Structures are given as structure tokens and as C-alpha cells.
C-alpha positions as YAML, in Angstrom:
chain: A
units: angstrom
residues:
- id: 1
  name: MET
  ca: [-82.33, 29.51, -4.85]
- id: 2
  name: SER
  ca: [-78.94, 30.00, -3.67]
- id: 3
  name: SER
  ca: [-76.27, 27.04, -3.74]
- id: 4
  name: ILE
  ca: [-74.06, 28.63, -0.97]
- id: 5
  name: PRO
  ca: [-73.51, 26.16, 1.49]
- id: 6
  name: GLU
  ca: [-75.86, 26.28, 4.58]
- id: 7
  name: ARG
  ca: [-73.09, 26.10, 7.01]
- id: 8
  name: SER
  ca: [-71.55, 29.08, 5.63]
- id: 9
  name: VAL
  ca: [-74.79, 30.97, 5.49]
- id: 10
  name: THR
  ca: [-75.48, 30.08, 9.25]
- id: 11
  name: ARG
  ca: [-71.93, 31.05, 10.42]
- id: 12
  name: TYR
  ca: [-72.56, 34.39, 8.23]
- id: 13
  name: ALA
  ca: [-75.59, 35.18, 10.08]
- id: 14
  name: LYS
  ca: [-73.78, 34.69, 13.42]
- id: 15
  name: LEU
  ca: [-70.97, 36.74, 12.12]
- id: 16
  name: ALA
  ca: [-73.50, 39.51, 11.51]
- id: 17
  name: ALA
  ca: [-75.03, 39.11, 15.08]
- id: 18
  name: GLN
  ca: [-71.33, 39.40, 16.64]
- id: 19
  name: LEU
  ca: [-70.79, 42.58, 14.70]
- id: 20
  name: THR
  ca: [-73.82, 44.21, 16.41]
- id: 21
  name: GLY
  ca: [-72.27, 43.87, 19.69]
- id: 22
  name: GLY
  ca: [-75.62, 42.76, 21.13]
- id: 23
  name: LYS
  ca: [-77.45, 45.90, 20.22]
- id: 24
  name: SER
  ca: [-80.90, 44.56, 18.62]
- id: 25
  name: GLY
  ca: [-81.97, 46.42, 15.41]
- id: 26
  name: GLU
  ca: [-78.23, 47.27, 14.06]
- id: 27
  name: SER
  ca: [-77.85, 44.43, 12.02]
- id: 28
  name: PRO
  ca: [-75.16, 45.09, 9.02]
- id: 29
  name: LEU
  ca: [-77.30, 42.85, 7.06]
- id: 30
  name: ARG
  ca: [-79.14, 44.10, 3.97]
- id: 31
  name: ALA
  ca: [-80.89, 42.24, 1.34]
- id: 32
  name: GLY
  ca: [-79.88, 42.05, -2.20]
- id: 33
  name: PHE
  ca: [-76.99, 39.72, -2.08]
- id: 34
  name: GLY
  ca: [-77.93, 36.07, -1.15]
- id: 35
  name: PRO
  ca: [-78.20, 35.89, 2.46]
- id: 36
  name: GLY
  ca: [-77.23, 39.74, 2.39]
- id: 37
  name: ALA
  ca: [-74.58, 42.12, 2.31]
- id: 38
  name: MET
  ca: [-72.71, 43.74, 5.08]
- id: 39
  name: PHE
  ca: [-72.74, 47.51, 5.03]
- id: 40
  name: VAL
  ca: [-71.41, 50.32, 7.04]
- id: 41
  name: GLY
  ca: [-73.61, 53.41, 6.61]
- id: 42
  name: ARG
  ca: [-74.09, 53.03, 2.39]
- id: 43
  name: LYS
  ca: [-70.51, 51.11, 2.01]
- id: 44
  name: MET
  ca: [-70.91, 47.45, 1.53]
- id: 45
  name: PHE
  ca: [-68.01, 45.68, 3.54]
- id: 46
  name: GLY
  ca: [-68.84, 42.11, 3.37]
- id: 47
  name: VAL
  ca: [-70.68, 39.36, 1.50]
- id: 48
  name: LEU
  ca: [-70.82, 35.78, 1.10]
- id: 49
  name: ASP
  ca: [-69.91, 34.23, -2.41]
- id: 50
  name: GLU
  ca: [-71.29, 31.33, -4.06]
- id: 51
  name: SER
  ca: [-68.66, 28.82, -2.67]
- id: 52
  name: GLY
  ca: [-69.82, 30.02, 0.86]
- id: 53
  name: ALA
  ca: [-66.20, 32.07, 1.41]
- id: 54
  name: LEU
  ca: [-66.57, 35.74, 3.12]
- id: 55
  name: VAL
  ca: [-65.64, 38.17, 0.69]
- id: 56
  name: ILE
  ca: [-64.64, 41.48, 2.33]
- id: 57
  name: LYS
  ca: [-63.10, 44.91, 1.09]
- id: 58
  name: LEU
  ca: [-59.59, 45.84, 2.32]
- id: 59
  name: PRO
  ca: [-56.81, 48.35, 1.22]
- id: 60
  name: PRO
  ca: [-55.08, 46.48, -1.93]
- id: 61
  name: ALA
  ca: [-51.67, 45.89, 0.31]
- id: 62
  name: ARG
  ca: [-53.54, 44.49, 3.16]
- id: 63
  name: VAL
  ca: [-55.31, 42.09, 0.61]
- id: 64
  name: GLN
  ca: [-52.25, 40.69, -1.00]
- id: 65
  name: GLU
  ca: [-50.52, 40.40, 2.56]
- id: 66
  name: LEU
  ca: [-53.63, 38.23, 3.58]
- id: 67
  name: ILE
  ca: [-53.37, 36.33, 0.17]
- id: 68
  name: ALA
  ca: [-49.67, 35.87, 0.86]
- id: 69
  name: LYS
  ca: [-50.28, 34.49, 4.09]
- id: 70
  name: GLY
  ca: [-52.69, 31.77, 2.92]
- id: 71
  name: VAL
  ca: [-55.55, 33.34, 4.65]
- id: 72
  name: GLY
  ca: [-57.64, 34.10, 1.55]
- id: 73
  name: ALA
  ca: [-57.71, 34.15, -2.25]
- id: 74
  name: PRO
  ca: [-58.21, 36.74, -4.83]
- id: 75
  name: TRP
  ca: [-61.82, 37.49, -5.80]
- id: 76
  name: HIS
  ca: [-63.80, 39.07, -8.63]
- id: 77
  name: PRO
  ca: [-67.60, 38.86, -8.82]
- id: 78
  name: GLY
  ca: [-67.52, 36.69, -12.02]
- id: 79
  name: ALA
  ca: [-65.15, 36.34, -14.95]
- id: 80
  name: GLY
  ca: [-61.96, 38.47, -15.31]
- id: 81
  name: ALA
  ca: [-59.06, 39.93, -13.23]
- id: 82
  name: PRO
  ca: [-59.64, 39.85, -9.26]
- id: 83
  name: LEU
  ca: [-60.76, 43.12, -7.70]
- id: 84
  name: LYS
  ca: [-57.66, 44.20, -5.86]
- id: 85
  name: GLU
  ca: [-59.20, 45.47, -2.69]
- id: 86
  name: TYR
  ca: [-61.33, 42.39, -2.47]
- id: 87
  name: ILE
  ca: [-60.46, 38.80, -0.78]
- id: 88
  name: ALA
  ca: [-62.23, 35.75, -0.19]
- id: 89
  name: ILE
  ca: [-61.96, 33.85, 2.98]
- id: 90
  name: GLY
  ca: [-63.26, 30.26, 2.71]
- id: 91
  name: PHE
  ca: [-65.08, 28.62, 5.55]
- id: 92
  name: ASP
  ca: [-61.98, 26.68, 6.71]
- id: 93
  name: LYS
  ca: [-60.75, 30.00, 8.01]
- id: 94
  name: GLN
  ca: [-63.89, 31.20, 9.46]
- id: 95
  name: ALA
  ca: [-61.96, 31.39, 12.97]
- id: 96
  name: ARG
  ca: [-60.50, 34.59, 11.30]
- id: 97
  name: TRP
  ca: [-63.81, 36.09, 9.76]
- id: 98
  name: LEU
  ca: [-64.82, 38.38, 12.89]
- id: 99
  name: GLY
  ca: [-61.46, 39.84, 13.13]
- id: 100
  name: LEU
  ca: [-61.20, 40.40, 9.26]
- id: 101
  name: ALA
  ca: [-64.65, 41.69, 9.25]
- id: 102
  name: LYS
  ca: [-64.35, 44.30, 12.01]
- id: 103
  name: GLU
  ca: [-61.33, 45.33, 10.16]
- id: 104
  name: SER
  ca: [-63.00, 45.62, 6.66]
- id: 105
  name: ARG
  ca: [-65.89, 47.89, 8.59]
- id: 106
  name: GLU
  ca: [-63.53, 50.04, 9.87]
- id: 107
  name: TYR
  ca: [-61.65, 50.53, 6.36]
- id: 108
  name: MET
  ca: [-65.06, 51.22, 5.05]
- id: 109
  name: ARG
  ca: [-66.29, 53.36, 7.66]
- id: 110
  name: SER
  ca: [-63.21, 55.76, 7.01]
...
């Protein structure tokens, strides 16, 4: 059973629906990572971590910019050094989730 906060799971599902642009059957979510990971093609661009933060992949310089602005925190999938292309954006910054998820999707699409 997942320990991810329910409010984050609910917001994440809404985010996935927003990313489809209202087109049914086009959800970016795929099973395998808690409430699902978001993909564009075969590339994962977003997931919820155990704290309920949205984790997205962006260029390293953009990740550092967002961290410096206090938008998110460095992220790693367990122990060790943070991954330079990933940032965790907490539920307290959920108003930024949609825009940043779109940015991440476009980055991964290229």
C-alpha cells in the first residue's frame, strides 16, 4: 500500500487529465510507479514521490534555476546524490504543477 498523501494522488490524477487537453484515452499515466508515471512516447517525464511531491525531468540548468527560486528541491530515487535533471515540487507549490509538467513533457518530447 502506498504512503503517498491522498491529496497529492488526487491532484496528480487531475494533472494527468489536464495534460490530455480533454481528449479521452490519451492519459499520460502508465502503471508501475505508485499512482502511475507520466510518459510522452516511451519517455517518463513525471511521477509522484513518497512525500507527495511531483517529480519532473528538465534540463539541469532549469532544475538549478527552479531550486534557486525555491520552487522545488533536488531529487533522487532513494539514497545517494540527487539526479541533476530531476526536481521535486511539493504539494505546497501545486499551483505550478501544470505549467512545469507541460514544460517537462515538451523537454522529453524533443
